[in-house]
C-alpha positions, 0 to 999 in steps of 0.5 A: 453254168455260173460258179455260185450256182455250181458251188450251191448244187455241190452243197446240196449233193454234199448234204444228201450224201450225209446219209442216216439220221443226218438229213439236211431238210430242204424243200424245192432247192431251199433249206439247210446246205443252201447259201443265201447268197445263192437266192439272187441268182436262183430267183433272178426276177424276184424282189430281195431285201434284208431288214436289220434286226433292231434298226429298222433299216432295209437294204435291197440289192439295187440300192448300190451302196453295199449294205445288202452284200455286207449284211448278207455276209455277216448281219443280223436280220431278215432276209426276204424274197418275195418271188416273182410268178417266173420264179416260184417253185414248189408252190413256194411264194415267199422266203424269209431267211433269218440271219445271225451274224451271217449264218443261217438261224432258220428259213421259212418258206411261204405259200400264200398267193395273192388274192382278196377277201377274208371268208374263209373259202377266199382264204383257202383259194390262196393256198395250195392243198396240204396233202400233196405238199406233205405227200412230197415231204413224207416220201423224201423224209418218212413220217413226221416225228411229232403232230399238233393242232392248235387254234390260232384266230379261228384257224385249226393249225396242223403242224408236223414236225421232222427232225435229224442230227442236223436240224429240224423241219415243221410243216404248218397247215390250216384248216377252218372249223366246219370246212373240209379244205386243209391247205399249206401255209408254210414250211420253217426249216432250222438247222442245228 
């Protein structure tokens, strides 16, 4: 096992041992306690890039000029990982990590799969069902602290939020009016 992966697994174990209200939120092995630097090793077949905040500049590991590693260490921007089919886990297809001077401000784990069409039935097929993912989170973290709905662009968003001493996790599910399918859109994890 490589050293970086060992460090990543030890960090996860350490956050799991915090106990009580200090839940270190994660889903599919991603979230609080996970170093963004481990993502290239965890998802080797996926595409990785960092978009620097305010400049419009983008760096990729394959650029070979060191910008990607430097921005990951101390940059401000958005680290985006588009997961390759072989790297996908827990239905997560995309990862977005907001960085502030190299420190994680927020994780967004996206569930949208490739597909065509804008009709509700076509859009619903691009996402996994909400219940399965929600059940996994409830089994691990208990019932959410809050539940809210809102309408946006013809879609009812059904958001649930969990809170702990070390952060917050929100799951967003969607449902089109007059339809039964409720699908998982994303999970947002914010460290304190």
